[in-house]
N, C-alpha and C positions, 0 to 999 in steps of 0.2 A: 626178673623177679620184681614184684610189686609189693608195696607196703601192705601188710596184713598182720593178723595176730601172730602167725608163724610163717617163716620162710625157710626153705630147705636148701642147704649147701652141702652137696655130696662131694667130698674130696676123693678122687680116684684117678688111677692111671688110665691114659687113653693113647692110642697110637697116632702120631702126627708125622707127616712128611714135609720136609723143607730142604731146599738146596740139594736135591738128589738123594736124600737118605731119609729113612724112617726110624723113629725111636718112640718109646713110650715116655710120656711126660705126665707130671702130676697136674690135674685140672680140677675145676669145680664144675660139677654137672656135665663133664665131658667136653667143656668148651674152652677154647683158647683164642683170644682172651676170654676170661670168665664172664658170666652173666652180669647184666647191669641191674643195680638195685635202684628202683624208682620210689622216691618218698616225697612228701611235702614238708615244708618247714614246720617244725614243732611236733612232728610225729615221733612215736617210739615203736620200734618193731623188735621182734624176737627172731633171731636167726639160729636155727639148729644146724650146727656144723658136724657132719658125720665124717670121720676119717676112715676111708676104705683104702688108703694108700699103704705103703710099706714102712713109712717113717713118721716120727712125731711131727706135728704141725701146730701152728697157731694162726689166727686171723686177726688182723688189725684194721680198724676203720679209720683210714688216714684222713685227718682233718676234722673228724667228728669229736667235738670237745667232751662228750660223755659227762655232763655235769654231775659231779660227786660220785661217779660210777666207774672208777678205774678197773673194777672187777672184770669188765668185758672189753678192756682196751686192747689186749692182745700180746704185748711183747713178752716172750718167754722168760721165765725166771725173774721178771720184774713185777708183773701183775698177775701172772698165771703160770701154771705148769703146762707144757705142751700136751696136745690132745694125742693120745697114743693110737696106733692102728687098731681099728675095731671099735673105737669109742666115739661118743657124741658129746658135744659141749654146747649148751644153749647160751647165746650171747645177747644181751639187751643192748640195742643200738639206739641211743637217745639223741635225736636231732633237736638242737635248740635254736641258736641264732644263725646257723649256717644257711646259705641260700646260693645255689649255683652248682658247681661241679666238684666232687670229691672222688675218692676211690678207696677200694679195699684191697688188701694184699696179705699174703703169708708173712709172718714175722719170725721166721726160724730158718736157719742155714741159708741155702741158695734157692729155696722153694718159690720165692715171689717172682722169679724169672718167668714162671708160667702160671702161678696161682695169683691172679689179680683181675680186677674188673672195675667198672665205673660205678659211682654213686651219683645219681642225679637228684638234687634237692630242688623241687619246684617251689615257687612262691605259695604262701598259704592260700587256701581256697578263698576266692573273693578278691584277691590282689593279683597283680601282674608284674611283669618285668619293668624296669625303669627305662626301657627302650621299646620301640614298636615291636609287636609280636612277630617273630620270624615265620617265614613260610614253612620251614621244616628245620630239623636239627639232626646232627650226626656226631657221634663220638669218635675221636681219633686218638688211639693209644700207641705211643711210641715205645719200642722195646728192643730186646736183643734175643738172638737165637744161637745156641751152641749145639754142634753136632754130638758132642760127647754127653754122657749121662751127667746130669747136674749134681747128683750126690757124689759121683766120683770126682767132679771138678772141685766140689767143696772139700772133700777129704784130701785131695791133692794140695789145696791151698793151706789147710791146717798142717799137713804133714811137712810140706816143703819150707814153710816160713817165708815164701816169696810171694810175688804177685800171682793172681789167678790167671788162667789162660784167657786170652782175648776172645770175644765172641766171634762166631763165623759169619754173622749177618746182623745188621740192624733191621728193624721191622716197623711197619705201619699196620696196625690192626692185625698183628700176627703174621704178616706176609712181608718177605724181603723186597719184592718188587722186580720190575723188568730187568734191572741191571745185574741180577744174580742168576746163576745157572738153574735150570729146571724150575723157574719161578714165574715166568711171564703169564701163563694162563690164570694163575690164582692172584695176581696183583690186585690189591684192593682198589675198587672203582667207586667214586662218589658221583652218582648220577644226579644232575641238576637241570632245572628248567631255566631258560633265559629270563632275565629281568626280575629275579626273586632275591630275597635275603635269607640266608641260611645261618643258623647258630651252630658253630663248631665248638665242641667241648673237647679240648686237647689235654691229654694226660701224658706225662713222662713216667713210664713204669720201668725204665731201664735200670739195670743194676749198677752201671759203672760210669755213665756219661751224661753230661748236658748235651742238648741237641740244638743246632740251628734248624729252622723250618721255614719253608717258603713255598708259594704256589706261583708258577710261571704266569707273568702278565697281570696278576691280580694283587690288589691290596686287601687288607682286612682291618676291621676296627676292633680293638681290644675293649671289652666291656666288663671283664671280671677275672679274678684269679683267686684260687683257694677258697671258693664259695663265698666271696665278698665282691661286691660291685666296685668298679673303678670308673673314674672319669674317662670317657671314650677318647681314644687316640688311634690314629691310622698309621699303618706300617705295611711294608711288603716283606718283612723279615721278623722272626721272633727267635729268642733263645729261651729254652725251658729246662729247668733243673729236674733231676730225678726227685719224684715225690710231689712236684708242683703241678697244678692245673691252670690252664688259661682258657677263658671263653672269648670267642671272637665272632663278629658278624661278617659274613662274606657275601658281597653283592655279586651276583652272576650277570655282569653287564658287559662282558667282552664278546668278541665274535665267537659264535658257536664253534666249538672245536674240542679237542682233547688236550689237556694241559697236565704236565707233571706237577704233583706235589712232592717235594723232596726234603729229606732230612739227613744231616750228617753231624758228626761229633764236633762240639767245641771243647777244647781243653786248654788251660793255661799252664799245664805242667810241661816240664822239659825232661826228656829221656824216659818217659813213662809210655809203655805200649798201649795202643788202643786200636780199635777197628776204624780204619780210615775210608771205609766204603760208604756209598750213598744209597739209602733206601728210598723207594718211590712208591707213590700211589698215583691214581689218575683222576683228575677232575674232568668229568665227561658230560658235556651238554647233551640234552635230549634233542631229538629231531634229525632231519636229513641235511647233511652238509659234507663237503669234501674235507677229510681229515688231513691235517698237516703231517708231512713226513720229512724228517723225524719229528717226534713230538717236541713241543716247546718245553725247554728245561729252565728252571729258575737259577739265577746266579747266587751261589752261597758264598759267604766269606771264607777266608782261610781258617783252618781248624784252630789256630792259636790267636785269632783276632779278638783279644780281650776288649778293645775299645768298642767294636761292634756289639759284643755281647752285653756289656754293661751300659752302653748308651741306651739299649732297649730296656734293660732292667730298671734303669734310672728314670724312665718315663711314667712309671706306675704311680697313680694318685688315687686315694679313696674317693668314691662318689660323694660322700659327705653332704647329702642333701637332707631335706626335711623328713623324708620317709626312710632314709638310711643314714641316721646320725652316727657319729663316731665319738669316742671317749678316750682321747689320748692322755695318758698320765702326764701331768705337768710337774707335780711336786713328787720327786723321787725319794723314797725311803731307803732303798737298797741299790747301791751301785755295784755292778759286777763287771769284771773283765776276764774273759776266758781265751787263752791261746789255743790254737788248733794246729797240731803238729803231727808229722810222720816221724816215727822213732825207730830205734833198733834195740833189741834185747839179745842177750847171749843165747846161742843155740844150746839145747840140752845136750848133756853128755851122750856120746855114742850116736849122735844124730848129725846129719848134714843138712844145712839150711841154705836157701837160695837168696837170702837177702844180702844187702851190702856187706862186704868183707866177711862173708860166711855167717852173718848174724840172721836173726829172725826179725822180719818187719813187724812193727807195732804202730799204734797211733794213740793220741792222748788229747785230753783237754786239761789245761793248766798242769801239764806234765804228770797227770795221773791217767794211766791206761786202765780202763774199766775191766774188772774181772766179774764174770757172772757168779752170783752168790750160790750158796748151798740150799737156800730156801727162797721163795719169792719175796721180794722186798716188801710188797704190799701186805702180805700175810704177816711177815715179821713186824712191820710197823703197827698193824691193827691189833695184834695180839701181844705186843710188847716183848717180842723175843729178842734177847740180847745176843751179840756175837755174830750177827748176820751182815750188818753194814755199819760203816762209820758215818759220823755227822760232820766230818772235818774237811769237806771239799772246799778248797781255798777260794775266796772271793776274787783274788787277784793272782797273777802268775807268781809262783814261788821263786822263780829266777828271772831277773831282769837282764836282757841282752838286746842286741840289735836284731830284732826278730826277722828282718827281711834281708839281712846281709848275704852276700853271695857265698862267702866261705865262713862257715861257722865251725867251731871246735867240736870234735866228735863226742866229747864227754857230755855235751848238751843233749845228745840224741837219746840217752838212756832215761826212760821214764820210771816213775814209781808205779807199782801195780797194786790195785786194791778196789774195794767196793765202797766208795765214799759218796755221800749225797749232800745236797744243800737243802736245809730246812728253812722254809719261809713261813712267817706268820700270815694268817688269813688276811686277805685284802691288801697286803703289802704292794706298793707300787715299785716296780723293778725296772732298772735300765741295765741291759746286758750288752756289752760290746764284745764281739768276736774278733779276735786278732789272728790272722793267718801268719804262719812262720815259714821260713825257708829251710827248716831242718830236713835233711835227707832229700826231699823233693817237694818244693813248694807247689801248691796247686789250689784250685778252687774247692770250696767245701759247701755242699748243699745241706744246711742244718735244718732238722725237723724237730719241733717241740710237740709232744703229745699233750692233750688236755687243754690246749690254749691256741688261740690265734694271737698274733702280736703285731704291733705297729713298727714298720721299718722306717726309722726316723733319720737315718743317715748311713753313708758308706763312703769309702775312699780307698785309694791305692797308697801303700806305704804303712807307716806306723801311726796308730791313732794318737792324736794330740788332745788330751783331756781339757786343755785350756782353749784351743782354737776351734777344733772340729765341732763342738756343740753349738757354736755360733751359727753354723750353717744347717742345723737340723731342720727338717720339715715337721713342725708341730701343728700344722694347720690341716693338712689332708694326707698324711702318710698312708701308704698301702697297708692293708690288714692281711697278713699272710700266716700260714702255718709252716712253710718251708721257704728258706731264702738262701741264695748262693752268696757265700762270702768270697770276694775276689781273691785271686792268687796274690799272695804277699800284700794283702789289703785287709780292710776291716769293715764290719757292718754293725750298726747300733740298732737294737730293738728295745721296745718298751711294752710292758704288759702289767695288768693288775692280777695278783695271785688270788683270784676269787673262786677257784675250783679246788676244794679240798681233796686230797688224795696223793697218790704216788704216780709221778709222771716222768716218762723216759724222754731224754733228749739225745740226739745222735746225728752223726753225719749220714746222709742217705746214699753215699757211695758204699755199697755193701762191704767191700773189702775193708774200708776204713772202720766201719762199725764192728766188724768181726775182730779187727786188730785192737779195738779199744777206744775209739773216739766217741765215747758215750758217757752220759752221767744221768743222774736222777734228781728231780726236785720233789721234795715232800712238802705239800701245803697243809698246814695244820688247820684244825677245825676252828670255826668262828666262835663256837661255844662248846662247853664240855659235854652236853647231852648228845647222845647218838640214837636215832637220827634226829636232827634238828628240824622243827617245823618251818623255819625260815630259810631252809636250803643252805645253811652255812656250815654243814658238817658232812663228812664222808658218809655215804650210804652204808647200811649194814651189809654184810655178806649175804649171799643167797640164802633163802630161808631154810634150805635142807642141810645147811652146814652143821657139823658136829663140833666136838670140843677142839680146843686150841692145841698147837704143837708144844714141845718143851719150851719152858720160859727162858732157857739159857742154853745156847749152843757152844758157848766159849770153851767148855771142857770136853766137848764131844768130837773135837777135830781128829782124835786118834782112832776113830772107828775105821775098820778095814773090812775088806770083802771076803775074808777067809777065816778058818778056825772055828772054834765053838761059837755058836751064834744064837741070835734071836731072829725071829722072822720079821724082816722089815715090812713086807707087804701087809701082814696082819696089823702091825703098828699103824701103818698108813690108814688101813680100813677103819681102825678104831679112833684115830686121833687127828686125822687131817681135815682141813677145811674142804668140804666136798659139795658137789652138785650131783644129785642122783640122776644122771642123765645118760648113762651108758645103755645102749640098746639091748644088751644081753642080760640086763637085770642087775649087773654088778654096779659098784659105785666108783666113779672116777673123781679123784681129788682135783679141785680147781688149782691148788698150789701144793707143792710137795717139798718136804724136807729131805735132803740127802746129805750124807756125811762127807763125801769126797767127790771131786770133779770127775773122777774116772768111773763113777757108778753110772750104769747105763741110763738110769732115769734122768740124769743130768746131761748126758751126752747127746747132743742134737743129731749126731750121725747114727745113733743106734736105733734099732727097731722097737725099743722098749718105751714105756710110758711112765705113769706116776705110781700106780699101785703094783710095782714089781715085787716079786717074791725074792728079794735080794738078801743074802745072809750077811749079817754084820757081827763084829765082835769088838770088844773093847781092848785096846792095846795094853 
């Protein structure tokens, strides 16, 4: 897909065969991984997303800041309603300061395991890379493959309250590689000429895992991450988080041969199941030569080698030159500290759960496990609807304890559940410290913030010390990221300026943790009261085809149920919901939808329904 006035993304099922079995998967345009979106810095494009699958879906443009435009950001029930089967949703993708590699993916249930692809943001016309132009480039997408149906996996996760099933294979560009059964012929091969320099754009699209990655006998030079250039540094090994992108230059200066590119999981967690297999691709020199047998294999660290992982992560520095300046906030107005925890909650009555001690697994930030609201938070904020979310997300942990202790009392495991947000004034300078805890099972957490890139000014193992640790911050050339791995039982400090008005999701990019509740929302207020503001300091207006607003107050509507004498919910939606008239059959699909109860199909990601359902409601 290339940037143009309109780009088509057709979400549909297609049959794919991997590791000796065939199943139908959800794809975009029939491709797995999905098509690459090519744009230049500063361009804006419209993507028409047609859902021809069997379940609701949304699409997120990961790392695209979408200035003042959360309406097209993608997370379901935060900024939009899911796109129902048979519907179409037009999304405006606004590229601003990003330059490098990003990606797009589904942002609902387990769909992003197969619904994802690259976004390549080239320099503006007339400018070039801050390094010699490579001979050629290739995108490398790391992922996972399950033999079972992904919706059944998701339903099982929700039903059981335990961990999801581990994947059956890790993949490189959708292929497991030589070391898996029935996979050798389709192993991805990167054909290269000797003596050239190639730009590799590497994306971790996995659902569950960080990956170590290496190429036998070859070094590479890191030049960018998350669509921001870095000071070059050379390595023979990388670790990459789910959601992260890394750009590297590879010089093909070794003896012509065939070399394995290999990836396997890195995890700091103990006692947590994961796929311990190695996925491979082949770096294949062009020309005539005798091929080594067996192929040369890179040596990868042990799966729990936290030192190797964070030694690599700690080497990133922003390029910070005249053409690529940085603006690290130095005077901080808002200090925040968020704990990241795995938790447990009681199993529902008459249900058996597979979490610790028969409980249901949960996750939290600052001991609040995020609950998906009854109406999109963006819509509720914009139209002033009460009773949808609270504004009391704590700036600091409500409970102070030895976060990384080996044996913590079980009462600390139970979180509060709710939909709380943090409201920020426009242009507030923010320092946010993420603190990992050892509750239930300490692990690394790849945290992604929508709507912003942030400077990673420090990290460490253990408990953050607000007096000592800031003395070692990098405030000169910290890396600019949109996703960062917080080390197991450690901390990471980021800084950003709240210059992007709107509603912005923040969550762990381990899908199970996000589903369990390790999520929250920032609301950045307008810079002035007029909407839209000519100086770009205010949230953009909703799409021009929008109709009237939803009810002003949902506080007293929580008793609505799905049976008895009724009103027609679907007709209320048609008349009163924020809409974009984009459904191909001539009907109207709401961008965001109010529902009264989490078991209504419109709100249930597992159901086949969408936004304008003909659901019967009655007042209790």
